BASEDO-452540 format. One line per 8 residues: number of its first residue (from 1); their letters; for each residue x, y, z of N, C-alpha, C, O. Coordinates in nm, 4 decimals, always signed. Each point is the difference from the previous one (the first is absolute). Example, Ala and Ser with C-alpha at 12.3 -4.5 7.8 and 13.67 -1.06 7.14 Angstrom:
<nodes>
1 = as = +1.3190/-0.5690/+0.7800/-0.0890/+0.1190/+0.0000/+0.0900/+0.1200/+0.0000/+0.1036/-0.0019/+0.0665  -0.1386/+0.1069/-0.1385/+0.0820/+0.1190/+0.0060/-0.0770/+0.1090/+0.0730/+0.0509/+0.1108/+0.0169
</nodes>
This chain:
<nodes>
1 = ptggaplv = -0.4829/+1.9979/+1.0629/-0.1346/-0.0560/+0.0023/-0.1070/+0.1005/-0.0403/-0.1080/-0.0398/-0.0438  +0.1355/+0.1686/+0.0576/-0.1011/+0.0999/-0.0325/+0.0129/+0.0515/-0.1426/-0.0839/+0.0779/-0.0452  +0.1866/-0.1197/-0.0255/+0.0186/+0.0455/-0.1372/+0.0710/+0.1340/-0.0086/+0.0082/+0.0579/-0.1084  +0.0428/-0.0078/+0.2184/+0.0728/+0.1265/+0.0007/+0.1401/-0.0155/-0.0557/+0.0385/-0.1073/-0.0466  +0.0373/+0.2158/+0.0522/+0.1371/-0.0011/-0.0488/+0.0850/-0.0955/+0.0849/-0.0243/-0.0154/+0.1197  +0.1248/-0.0491/-0.1827/+0.0901/-0.0866/+0.0771/+0.0739/+0.0805/+0.1073/+0.0204/+0.1205/-0.0142  +0.0188/-0.1888/+0.1210/+0.0685/+0.0631/+0.1114/+0.1242/+0.0772/-0.0445/+0.0243/+0.1107/+0.0479  +0.0533/-0.1674/-0.1380/+0.1225/+0.0662/-0.0470/-0.0352/+0.1301/-0.0724/+0.0679/+0.1010/+0.0187
9 = ekalnalg = -0.1714/-0.1021/-0.0998/-0.0417/+0.1212/-0.0696/-0.0418/+0.1069/+0.1000/+0.0351/+0.1169/-0.0159  -0.1095/-0.1559/+0.1183/-0.0405/+0.0961/+0.1032/+0.1218/+0.0587/+0.0711/+0.0055/+0.1204/+0.0253  +0.0916/-0.2051/+0.0068/+0.1204/+0.0462/+0.0698/+0.0798/+0.0965/-0.0864/+0.0449/+0.1036/+0.0490  -0.0267/-0.1356/-0.1761/+0.0752/+0.0895/-0.0883/-0.0734/+0.1318/-0.0206/+0.0631/+0.1056/-0.0035  -0.1939/-0.1098/-0.0100/-0.0775/+0.1234/-0.0148/+0.0068/+0.0856/+0.1256/-0.0037/+0.1228/-0.0077  +0.0137/-0.1883/+0.1245/+0.0067/+0.0735/+0.1264/+0.1294/+0.0798/+0.0133/+0.0073/+0.0927/+0.0807  +0.0942/-0.1274/-0.1581/+0.1257/+0.0742/+0.0043/-0.0146/+0.1409/-0.0576/+0.0834/+0.0869/+0.0257  -0.1889/-0.0649/-0.1031/-0.0246/+0.1314/-0.0562/+0.0983/+0.0390/-0.1087/+0.0126/+0.1181/-0.0323
17 = qpigvtpl = +0.0571/-0.2150/-0.0244/+0.0959/+0.0254/-0.1070/-0.0645/-0.0330/-0.1349/-0.0918/-0.0818/-0.0070  +0.1393/+0.1447/-0.0980/-0.0572/-0.0291/-0.1330/+0.0494/-0.1344/-0.0545/+0.0771/-0.0054/-0.0958  -0.1228/-0.1011/+0.1583/+0.0364/-0.1350/-0.0426/-0.1198/-0.0595/-0.0729/-0.1081/-0.0140/+0.0571  +0.1284/-0.0205/-0.1825/-0.1072/-0.0657/-0.0748/-0.0049/-0.1472/+0.0376/+0.0983/-0.0720/-0.0170  -0.2108/+0.0277/+0.0674/-0.0166/-0.1389/+0.0414/-0.1013/-0.0662/-0.0927/-0.1103/+0.0506/-0.0203  +0.1501/-0.1651/-0.0354/-0.0879/-0.0750/-0.0884/-0.0103/-0.1428/+0.0507/+0.0904/-0.0800/-0.0243  -0.1982/+0.0457/+0.0942/-0.0153/-0.1388/+0.0454/-0.0157/-0.0938/-0.1193/-0.0750/+0.0285/-0.0933  +0.1456/-0.1393/+0.0975/-0.0071/-0.0999/-0.1060/-0.0599/-0.1278/+0.0580/+0.0212/-0.0321/+0.1170
25 = tsvsdrde = -0.0948/-0.0391/-0.1982/-0.0612/-0.1241/+0.0487/+0.0952/-0.1187/-0.0093/-0.0190/-0.1008/+0.0679  +0.1220/+0.1131/-0.1525/+0.0963/-0.1091/-0.0137/+0.1317/+0.0552/-0.0530/+0.0071/+0.1128/-0.0487  +0.0952/-0.1937/+0.0592/+0.1304/+0.0350/-0.0552/-0.0006/-0.0412/-0.1455/-0.0306/-0.1145/-0.0332  +0.0647/+0.2084/-0.0534/-0.0078/-0.0231/-0.1436/+0.1225/-0.0741/-0.0531/+0.1065/-0.0003/+0.0619  -0.1242/-0.0615/-0.1767/+0.1130/-0.0610/-0.0700/+0.0314/+0.0770/-0.1287/+0.0739/-0.0483/-0.0858  -0.1317/+0.1700/+0.0735/+0.0205/+0.0822/-0.1204/+0.0848/+0.1232/+0.0337/-0.0320/+0.0749/+0.0923  +0.1390/-0.0553/-0.1671/+0.0907/+0.1126/+0.0231/-0.0721/+0.1340/-0.0026/+0.0298/+0.0874/+0.0815  -0.1233/-0.0697/-0.1727/-0.0678/+0.1293/-0.0148/-0.0805/+0.0400/+0.1240/-0.0262/+0.1184/+0.0212
33 = dyaqlrgl = -0.0128/-0.2154/+0.0598/-0.0752/+0.0311/+0.1222/+0.0870/+0.0645/+0.1080/-0.0520/+0.0583/+0.0951  +0.1833/-0.0686/-0.1095/+0.0924/+0.0585/+0.0979/+0.0607/+0.1311/-0.0482/+0.0708/+0.0666/+0.0755  -0.0970/-0.0292/-0.1981/+0.0669/+0.1154/-0.0614/-0.0143/+0.1283/+0.0814/+0.0960/+0.0767/+0.0074  -0.2092/-0.0503/+0.0528/-0.0222/+0.1246/+0.0733/+0.0242/-0.0125/+0.1507/-0.0153/+0.0975/+0.0735  +0.0526/-0.2163/-0.0276/+0.0201/-0.0213/+0.1433/+0.1445/+0.0265/+0.0398/+0.0929/-0.0351/-0.0727  -0.0750/+0.0972/+0.1887/+0.1343/+0.0192/+0.0558/+0.0253/-0.0975/+0.1131/+0.1140/-0.0379/+0.0267  -0.2202/-0.0019/+0.0388/+0.0106/-0.0947/+0.1090/-0.1204/-0.0924/-0.0013/-0.1078/+0.0369/-0.0467  +0.1271/-0.1561/+0.0981/-0.1081/-0.0974/+0.0072/+0.0077/-0.0681/+0.1360/+0.1039/-0.0542/+0.0375
41 = lvddapgf = -0.2135/+0.0575/+0.0351/-0.0096/-0.0642/+0.1302/-0.0915/-0.1207/-0.0157/-0.1154/+0.0137/-0.0405  +0.1668/-0.1309/+0.0725/-0.0762/-0.1242/-0.0137/-0.0171/-0.0593/+0.1391/+0.0978/-0.0299/+0.0685  -0.2241/+0.0130/-0.0274/-0.0305/-0.0480/+0.1349/-0.0354/-0.1478/+0.0000/-0.1054/-0.0394/-0.0500  +0.1936/-0.0420/+0.1060/-0.0237/-0.1414/+0.0274/-0.0518/-0.0791/-0.1198/-0.0993/-0.0721/+0.0095  +0.1679/+0.0869/-0.1214/-0.0356/-0.0771/-0.1199/+0.0528/-0.1423/+0.0140/+0.1023/-0.0216/+0.0650  -0.1710/-0.0764/-0.1252/+0.0487/-0.1377/+0.0055/+0.1046/-0.0278/-0.1083/-0.0088/-0.0999/-0.0714  +0.1053/+0.1867/+0.0600/+0.1042/-0.0155/-0.1010/-0.0420/+0.0617/-0.1329/-0.1143/+0.0420/-0.0180  +0.2091/-0.0379/-0.0738/-0.0244/+0.0511/-0.1351/+0.0225/-0.1124/-0.0992/+0.0864/-0.0854/+0.0201
49 = tpsqrral = -0.1646/+0.0859/-0.1274/+0.0189/-0.0979/-0.1067/+0.1282/+0.0357/-0.0754/+0.0506/+0.1113/+0.0148  +0.0023/-0.2026/-0.0945/+0.1211/+0.0322/-0.0770/-0.0178/+0.1239/-0.0889/+0.0918/+0.0815/-0.0091  -0.2061/-0.0653/-0.0557/-0.0195/+0.1167/-0.0871/-0.0114/+0.1291/+0.0818/+0.0467/+0.1049/-0.0445  -0.1074/-0.1110/+0.1623/-0.0053/+0.1176/+0.0875/+0.1404/+0.0367/+0.0472/+0.0359/+0.1177/+0.0030  +0.0437/-0.2185/+0.0341/+0.1370/+0.0267/+0.0465/+0.0845/+0.0641/-0.1097/+0.0780/+0.0912/+0.0276  -0.0926/-0.1374/-0.1511/+0.0775/+0.0586/-0.1108/-0.0366/+0.1466/-0.0205/+0.0885/+0.0844/-0.0138  -0.2184/-0.0534/+0.0116/-0.0437/+0.1393/-0.0199/+0.0436/+0.0869/+0.1178/+0.0470/+0.1118/-0.0209  -0.0614/-0.1605/+0.1437/+0.0429/+0.0754/+0.1173/+0.1507/+0.0225/-0.0008/+0.0465/+0.1084/+0.0352
57 = krwvdggg = +0.0293/-0.2087/-0.0744/+0.1466/+0.0117/-0.0037/+0.0424/+0.1088/-0.0986/+0.0874/+0.0809/+0.0310  -0.1481/-0.0782/-0.1485/+0.0338/+0.1047/-0.0981/-0.0331/+0.1377/+0.0563/+0.0769/+0.0946/-0.0173  -0.1919/-0.0831/+0.0850/-0.0415/+0.1281/+0.0576/+0.0935/+0.0431/+0.1130/+0.0413/+0.1159/+0.0047  -0.0074/-0.2076/+0.0865/+0.0903/+0.0320/+0.1106/+0.1392/+0.0358/-0.0541/+0.0621/+0.0950/+0.0479  -0.0135/-0.1691/-0.1455/+0.1300/+0.0305/-0.0598/+0.0008/+0.1380/-0.0646/+0.1054/+0.0625/-0.0118  -0.2219/-0.0148/-0.0301/-0.0133/+0.1322/-0.0603/-0.0171/+0.1115/+0.1013/-0.0177/+0.1156/-0.0384  +0.0227/-0.1476/+0.1668/-0.0088/+0.1031/+0.1027/-0.1235/-0.0052/+0.0872/-0.0148/+0.0836/+0.0892  -0.0740/-0.1783/-0.1113/-0.1185/-0.0132/+0.0849/+0.0377/-0.0516/+0.1381/+0.0963/-0.0753/+0.0144
65 = vlflalgp = -0.1720/+0.1159/+0.0871/+0.0243/-0.0441/+0.1373/-0.1105/-0.0974/+0.0395/-0.1184/+0.0331/-0.0054  +0.1586/-0.1530/+0.0448/-0.0942/-0.1045/+0.0382/+0.0041/-0.0179/+0.1509/+0.1065/-0.0224/+0.0576  -0.2232/+0.0322/+0.0069/-0.0131/-0.0201/+0.1442/-0.0905/-0.1207/+0.0197/-0.1161/+0.0012/-0.0408  +0.1694/-0.1046/+0.1030/-0.0757/-0.1222/+0.0247/-0.0319/-0.0122/+0.1483/+0.0905/+0.0027/+0.0834  -0.2171/-0.0160/-0.0502/-0.0427/-0.0298/+0.1365/-0.0327/-0.1491/+0.0001/-0.0969/-0.0434/-0.0624  +0.1785/-0.0341/+0.1329/-0.0096/-0.1456/-0.0048/-0.0693/-0.0537/+0.1242/+0.0409/+0.0286/+0.1126  -0.1453/-0.1060/-0.1339/-0.0772/-0.0570/+0.1092/-0.0275/-0.1464/-0.0228/+0.0761/-0.0661/-0.0706  -0.1837/+0.0125/+0.1285/-0.0279/-0.1427/-0.0105/-0.0244/-0.0473/-0.1428/+0.0387/-0.1115/-0.0348
73 = raaqapig = -0.1020/+0.1940/-0.0488/-0.0229/-0.0411/-0.1393/+0.1301/-0.0095/-0.0787/+0.0151/-0.0865/-0.0864  +0.0794/+0.1766/+0.1170/+0.1287/-0.0015/-0.0696/+0.0746/-0.1302/+0.0276/+0.0760/-0.0473/-0.0845  -0.0972/-0.0096/+0.2003/+0.0667/-0.1252/+0.0368/-0.0673/-0.1219/-0.0616/+0.0500/-0.1116/+0.0141  -0.1628/+0.1314/-0.0823/-0.0746/-0.1106/-0.0593/-0.0048/+0.0099/-0.1518/-0.0995/-0.0381/-0.0617  +0.2054/+0.0886/+0.0019/+0.0019/+0.0161/-0.1456/-0.0185/-0.1356/-0.0678/+0.0657/-0.0975/+0.0365  -0.1562/+0.0915/-0.1360/-0.0206/-0.1268/-0.0702/+0.1207/-0.0344/-0.0872/+0.0859/+0.0848/-0.0241  -0.0797/-0.2066/-0.0219/+0.1100/-0.0444/-0.0857/+0.0078/+0.0921/-0.1220/-0.1010/+0.0285/-0.0644  +0.2200/+0.0161/+0.0345/+0.0227/+0.0881/-0.1151/-0.0049/+0.1474/+0.0359/+0.0483/+0.0834/-0.0767
81 = agfapfve = -0.1058/-0.0491/+0.1922/-0.0060/+0.1396/+0.0421/+0.1090/+0.0229/+0.1046/+0.0385/-0.0920/+0.0723  +0.0101/+0.2145/-0.0653/+0.1036/+0.0310/+0.0975/+0.0351/+0.1474/-0.0041/-0.0660/+0.0788/-0.0677  +0.1692/-0.0423/+0.1398/+0.0403/+0.1399/+0.0099/+0.1401/+0.0254/-0.0553/+0.0456/+0.1144/+0.0003  +0.0241/-0.2182/-0.0478/+0.1314/+0.0196/-0.0609/-0.0196/+0.0750/-0.1318/-0.0966/-0.0269/-0.0714  +0.1829/+0.1173/+0.0385/+0.1303/+0.0308/+0.0573/-0.0045/+0.1092/+0.1081/+0.1049/+0.0468/+0.0441  -0.2232/-0.0067/-0.0020/-0.0123/+0.1105/+0.0963/+0.0335/-0.0447/+0.1418/+0.0729/+0.0686/+0.0716  -0.1254/-0.1817/-0.0320/+0.0335/-0.0635/+0.1270/+0.0366/-0.1427/-0.0356/-0.0841/-0.0780/-0.0447  +0.2106/+0.0448/+0.0649/+0.0485/-0.1323/-0.0394/+0.0247/-0.0845/+0.1242/+0.0966/+0.0210/+0.0734
89 = gviqwkkl = -0.1844/-0.1150/-0.0520/+0.0087/-0.0871/+0.1157/-0.1378/-0.0535/+0.0350/-0.0953/+0.0147/-0.0765  +0.0867/-0.0759/+0.1912/-0.1251/-0.0602/+0.0460/-0.0710/+0.0981/+0.0921/+0.0609/+0.0565/+0.0909  -0.1899/-0.0367/-0.1150/-0.0824/+0.0869/+0.0827/-0.0845/-0.0883/+0.0910/-0.0727/-0.0877/-0.0467  +0.0829/+0.1118/+0.1769/-0.0780/-0.0769/+0.0971/-0.0807/+0.0973/+0.0847/+0.0482/+0.1078/+0.0347  -0.1714/-0.1462/-0.0016/-0.0829/+0.0796/+0.0903/+0.0028/-0.0669/+0.1359/-0.0287/-0.1191/+0.0124  +0.0633/+0.1963/+0.0896/+0.0098/-0.0518/+0.1360/-0.1060/+0.0682/+0.0849/+0.0020/+0.1221/+0.0159  -0.0943/-0.1998/+0.0384/-0.0993/+0.0559/+0.0915/+0.0678/+0.0310/+0.1318/+0.0846/-0.0759/+0.0473  -0.1228/+0.1885/+0.0114/+0.0536/+0.0382/+0.1298/-0.0971/-0.0437/+0.1081/-0.1155/-0.0316/-0.0285
97 = grkggats = +0.1623/+0.0297/+0.1526/-0.0819/-0.0429/+0.1141/-0.1352/+0.0667/+0.0035/-0.0762/-0.0088/-0.0964  +0.0458/+0.0740/+0.2034/-0.1264/+0.0708/+0.0124/-0.0006/+0.1208/-0.0915/+0.1058/+0.0527/-0.0344  -0.2249/-0.0081/-0.0056/-0.0115/+0.1213/-0.0792/+0.0569/+0.1159/+0.0808/-0.0189/+0.0101/+0.1212  +0.0877/+0.0747/-0.1916/+0.0473/+0.1185/+0.0684/+0.1460/-0.0091/+0.0277/+0.0453/-0.0975/-0.0600  +0.0253/+0.1467/+0.1122/+0.1360/-0.0305/+0.0303/+0.1013/+0.0986/-0.0425/+0.0810/+0.0420/+0.0826  -0.0795/-0.0022/-0.2046/+0.1095/+0.0845/-0.0443/-0.0402/+0.1463/+0.0099/-0.0996/+0.0422/-0.0588  +0.1762/+0.0332/+0.1320/-0.0265/+0.1431/+0.0126/+0.1214/+0.0773/-0.0463/+0.1125/-0.0491/+0.0088  -0.1342/+0.1690/-0.0579/+0.1113/+0.0779/-0.0501/+0.0913/+0.0479/+0.1121/+0.1129/+0.0407/-0.0271
105 = sgaakssp = -0.1575/-0.0441/+0.1499/+0.0852/+0.0430/+0.1113/+0.0947/-0.1100/+0.0439/+0.0872/+0.0234/+0.0837  -0.1029/-0.1428/-0.1386/+0.0887/-0.1091/+0.0357/-0.0514/-0.0823/+0.1165/+0.0667/-0.0954/+0.0399  -0.1820/+0.1277/+0.0165/-0.0553/-0.0757/+0.1113/-0.0831/-0.1151/-0.0551/-0.1148/+0.0196/-0.0398  +0.1716/-0.1379/+0.0373/-0.0682/-0.1147/-0.0585/-0.1031/-0.0565/+0.0961/+0.0284/-0.0194/+0.1182  -0.1476/-0.0067/-0.1690/-0.1036/-0.0638/+0.0799/+0.0183/-0.1509/-0.0069/+0.0100/-0.0667/+0.1030  -0.0056/+0.0124/-0.2267/+0.0208/-0.1428/-0.0125/+0.0780/-0.0352/-0.1245/+0.0412/-0.1151/-0.0149  -0.0192/+0.2085/-0.0745/+0.0739/-0.0260/-0.1218/+0.1057/+0.1081/-0.0168/-0.0055/+0.1020/+0.0687  +0.1013/-0.1220/-0.1582/+0.1085/+0.0956/-0.0137/-0.0493/+0.1395/-0.0375/-0.0987/+0.0151/-0.0720
113 = aidashgs = +0.1685/+0.0854/+0.1216/-0.0315/+0.1391/-0.0314/+0.0941/+0.0489/-0.1089/+0.0978/-0.0668/-0.0339  -0.1283/+0.1840/-0.0205/+0.0893/+0.0610/-0.0972/+0.1212/+0.0534/+0.0739/-0.0135/+0.0656/+0.1033  +0.1323/-0.0936/-0.1562/+0.1238/+0.0510/+0.0573/+0.0168/+0.1443/-0.0453/+0.0253/+0.0254/-0.1178  -0.0389/+0.0682/+0.2093/+0.0037/+0.1425/-0.0321/+0.1354/+0.0461/-0.0501/+0.0086/+0.1067/-0.0607  +0.0980/-0.1829/+0.0836/+0.1306/+0.0425/-0.0487/+0.0073/-0.0055/-0.1514/+0.0870/+0.0633/-0.0597  -0.1769/-0.1382/-0.0036/-0.0084/-0.0050/-0.1451/-0.1209/+0.0782/-0.0499/-0.0429/-0.0185/-0.1139  -0.0114/+0.1040/+0.1964/-0.1281/+0.0619/-0.0292/+0.0034/+0.1288/-0.0780/-0.1020/+0.0686/-0.0054  +0.2136/-0.0310/-0.0559/+0.0050/+0.1283/-0.0680/-0.1048/+0.0114/-0.1101/-0.0480/+0.1099/-0.0277
121 = ifgtvrds = +0.0121/-0.2203/-0.0350/-0.1014/+0.0085/-0.1041/-0.1386/+0.0236/+0.0584/-0.0929/+0.0356/-0.0725  +0.0785/-0.0557/+0.2047/-0.1278/+0.0219/+0.0655/-0.0046/+0.1331/+0.0733/-0.0982/+0.0283/+0.0686  +0.2015/+0.0541/-0.0811/+0.0043/+0.1266/+0.0718/+0.0428/-0.0247/+0.1438/+0.0883/-0.0820/+0.0253  -0.1493/+0.1515/+0.0679/+0.0358/-0.0149/+0.1411/-0.0803/-0.1142/+0.0602/-0.1026/+0.0218/+0.0646  +0.1498/-0.1419/-0.0861/-0.0725/-0.1194/+0.0411/-0.0150/-0.0076/+0.1512/-0.1075/-0.0358/+0.0482  +0.2104/+0.0677/+0.0277/-0.0052/-0.0154/+0.1452/-0.1127/+0.0822/+0.0624/-0.0580/-0.0409/+0.1006  +0.0271/+0.1553/-0.1590/-0.1016/+0.0871/+0.0572/-0.1381/-0.0219/-0.0602/-0.0955/+0.0681/+0.0375  +0.0843/-0.1609/-0.1288/-0.1255/-0.0200/-0.0699/-0.1006/-0.0741/+0.0866/+0.0350/-0.0997/+0.0631
129 = pialearg = -0.1605/+0.1468/-0.0587/-0.1026/-0.0702/+0.0773/-0.0630/-0.1151/-0.0773/-0.0880/-0.0683/+0.0523  +0.1314/+0.0457/-0.1758/-0.0615/-0.1020/-0.0843/+0.0496/-0.1379/+0.0405/+0.1206/-0.0234/+0.0076  -0.2126/-0.0669/+0.0182/+0.0355/-0.1376/+0.0339/-0.0206/-0.0875/-0.1225/-0.1025/+0.0096/-0.0675  +0.1981/-0.0930/+0.0396/-0.0094/-0.0933/-0.1108/-0.0444/-0.1329/+0.0582/+0.0791/-0.0695/+0.0638  -0.2036/+0.0339/-0.0851/-0.0540/-0.1221/+0.0585/-0.0002/-0.1114/-0.1032/-0.1046/-0.0411/-0.0503  +0.2237/-0.0063/+0.0206/+0.0160/-0.1030/-0.1022/-0.0476/-0.1350/+0.0512/+0.0307/-0.0396/+0.1125  -0.1056/-0.0302/-0.1961/-0.0455/-0.1352/+0.0322/+0.0958/-0.1043/-0.0566/-0.0064/-0.1184/+0.0331  +0.0948/+0.1664/-0.1189/+0.0978/-0.0870/-0.0628/+0.1013/+0.0857/-0.0727/-0.0116/+0.1225/-0.0026
137 = rtellldd = +0.1110/-0.1869/-0.0564/+0.0994/+0.0740/-0.0769/+0.0629/-0.0905/-0.1039/+0.0009/-0.1224/+0.0134  +0.0508/+0.1847/-0.1158/+0.0672/-0.0733/-0.1064/+0.1458/-0.0187/+0.0373/+0.0649/+0.0911/+0.0513  -0.0150/-0.2098/-0.0776/+0.1418/-0.0263/+0.0141/+0.0519/-0.0412/-0.1363/-0.0577/-0.0853/-0.0675  +0.1682/+0.1479/+0.0282/+0.0605/-0.0311/-0.1291/+0.1261/-0.0817/+0.0213/+0.0876/+0.0381/+0.0776  -0.0792/-0.1484/-0.1457/+0.1224/-0.0790/-0.0037/+0.0634/+0.0334/-0.1342/-0.0251/-0.0668/-0.1002  +0.1076/+0.1710/+0.0995/+0.0533/+0.0560/-0.1240/+0.1133/-0.0844/-0.0566/+0.0826/-0.0536/+0.0738  -0.0804/+0.0429/-0.2068/+0.1078/-0.0726/-0.0665/+0.1342/+0.0683/+0.0255/+0.1004/-0.0672/+0.0232  -0.0985/+0.2007/-0.0275/+0.1222/+0.0764/+0.0224/-0.0332/+0.1225/+0.0851/-0.0240/+0.1079/-0.0543
145 = pkrydvla = +0.0221/-0.1228/+0.1872/-0.0395/+0.1111/+0.0874/+0.0837/+0.1265/-0.0182/-0.0476/+0.1094/+0.0305  +0.1706/-0.1218/-0.0791/+0.0869/+0.1168/-0.0171/-0.0505/+0.0937/-0.1095/+0.0427/+0.1153/-0.0060  -0.1319/-0.1618/-0.0799/-0.0553/+0.0846/-0.1070/-0.1088/+0.0936/+0.0523/-0.0455/+0.0885/-0.0724  +0.0038/-0.1075/+0.1970/-0.1104/+0.0769/+0.0563/+0.0474/+0.0800/+0.1202/+0.0796/-0.0489/+0.0803  -0.1280/+0.1711/-0.0678/+0.0263/+0.0815/+0.1171/-0.1193/-0.0129/+0.0937/-0.1145/+0.0122/-0.0436  +0.1400/-0.0365/+0.1712/-0.1083/-0.0031/+0.0980/-0.0220/+0.1438/+0.0457/+0.0897/+0.0617/+0.0573  -0.2096/-0.0082/-0.0827/-0.0328/+0.1384/+0.0317/-0.0658/+0.0134/+0.1366/+0.0052/+0.1068/+0.0610  -0.0666/-0.2137/-0.0127/-0.0611/-0.0006/+0.1337/-0.0055/-0.1441/+0.0475/-0.0198/-0.0923/-0.0791
153 = rwtdggpl = +0.0379/+0.0742/+0.2109/+0.0002/-0.1340/+0.0593/-0.0993/-0.0079/+0.1159/-0.0387/+0.1008/+0.0592  -0.0006/-0.2234/-0.0297/-0.0717/-0.0292/+0.1224/+0.1035/-0.0057/+0.1120/+0.1188/-0.0161/-0.0277  -0.1602/+0.0288/+0.1515/+0.0943/-0.0022/+0.1113/+0.0696/-0.1347/+0.0153/+0.1066/-0.0069/+0.0614  -0.1637/-0.0995/-0.1152/+0.0681/-0.1296/+0.0075/+0.1027/-0.0171/-0.1116/+0.0591/-0.1070/-0.0147  -0.0380/+0.2133/-0.0643/+0.1011/-0.0024/-0.1059/-0.0533/-0.0333/-0.1368/+0.0698/+0.0212/-0.0992  -0.1910/-0.0727/+0.0897/-0.0569/-0.0344/-0.1292/-0.0302/+0.1243/-0.0828/-0.0475/+0.0997/+0.0544  +0.0742/-0.1037/-0.1854/-0.0274/+0.1159/-0.0857/-0.1497/+0.0271/-0.0144/-0.0802/-0.0925/-0.0124  +0.0444/+0.2196/+0.0143/-0.1372/+0.0451/-0.0236/-0.0117/+0.0624/-0.1389/-0.0978/-0.0235/-0.0709
161 = vwgktqgr = +0.1981/+0.1033/+0.0322/-0.0001/+0.0655/-0.1310/+0.1349/-0.0253/-0.0666/+0.1051/+0.0231/+0.0598  -0.1092/-0.0711/-0.1848/+0.1200/-0.0251/-0.0780/-0.0004/+0.0940/-0.1190/-0.1062/+0.0407/-0.0471  +0.2234/-0.0062/-0.0012/+0.0108/+0.0805/-0.1206/+0.1081/-0.0555/-0.0892/+0.0964/-0.0603/+0.0470  -0.1131/+0.0811/-0.1767/+0.0991/-0.0463/-0.0961/+0.0077/+0.1030/-0.1117/-0.1012/+0.0327/-0.0621  +0.2200/+0.0179/+0.0368/+0.0210/+0.0902/-0.1131/+0.1186/-0.0508/-0.0791/+0.0994/-0.0475/+0.0550  -0.1134/+0.0591/-0.1859/+0.1080/-0.0383/-0.0905/-0.0243/+0.0764/-0.1286/-0.0998/-0.0226/-0.0684  +0.1905/+0.1127/+0.0354/-0.0235/+0.0856/-0.1155/-0.1215/+0.0869/+0.0265/-0.0062/+0.0685/+0.1021  -0.0906/-0.0705/-0.1930/-0.1236/+0.0763/+0.0190/-0.1065/-0.0805/+0.0730/-0.1068/+0.0520/+0.0322
169 = eavvalgl = +0.1359/-0.1786/-0.0062/-0.0962/-0.0889/+0.0657/-0.0150/+0.0370/+0.1469/+0.0993/+0.0175/+0.0707  -0.2239/-0.0058/-0.0251/-0.0268/+0.0264/+0.1411/-0.1205/-0.0831/+0.0443/-0.1104/+0.0154/-0.0522  +0.1337/-0.1027/+0.1485/-0.1045/-0.0870/+0.0533/+0.0057/+0.0071/+0.1513/+0.1073/-0.0098/+0.0595  -0.2245/+0.0270/+0.0034/-0.0111/-0.0018/+0.1447/-0.1047/-0.1043/+0.0362/-0.1062/-0.0067/-0.0618  +0.1373/-0.0751/+0.1631/-0.0955/-0.1014/+0.0451/-0.0263/+0.0182/+0.1489/+0.0925/+0.0145/+0.0799  -0.2196/-0.0156/-0.0448/-0.0452/+0.0106/+0.1387/-0.0466/-0.1391/+0.0422/-0.0733/-0.0656/-0.0741  +0.1144/+0.0204/+0.1910/-0.0346/-0.1334/+0.0479/-0.1363/-0.0095/+0.0657/-0.0223/-0.0869/+0.0842  -0.0681/+0.1743/-0.1213/-0.1381/-0.0028/+0.0471/-0.0916/+0.0419/-0.1143/+0.0397/+0.0816/-0.0832
177 = pls = -0.1599/-0.1347/+0.0772/-0.0954/+0.0548/-0.0973/-0.0496/+0.1347/+0.0490/-0.0024/+0.0241/+0.1207  -0.0366/+0.0629/-0.2099/-0.0508/+0.1312/+0.0399/-0.1374/-0.0098/+0.0649/-0.0396/+0.0887/+0.0756  -0.0321/-0.1947/-0.1043/-0.1316/-0.0178/+0.0607/+0.0149/-0.0348/+0.1461/-0.0998/-0.0192/+0.0695
</nodes>
């Protein structure tokens, strides 16, 4: 709302690593726009058009890493837009009970918490003071769940982070929007 840098850009800059961050206003359908990118993080997009999917697929097949944060907008993709071949299945947004609920320590207030046994990608999750106060979460009804690795789960068993690699292709999907 203030016109400052996006939250993800601030977080990456806070790491103090030489990571070049280029905020984009939209996902391109032109191959040349991906030529200098090594990774692309897309936050809660309402799907990709067929031309965007083709350009992204060529880029990912060439070694690009695609990270999708899926939220309520992702579950409302208009006709013709979608996330295949990166996420193949139905994306649903599920509102959780009261706001708040999921904590990294596993102490649920009213909604599922992160299962720390799958928390290696989050570091030492059990000792983390960070509370994840999710108001909802994405549920994927995957066409072929065996093609995806679950990298982190909610305590009720539902996947929080999925990954898929095949050849040089690398796609990670988070079941929450970054916002």
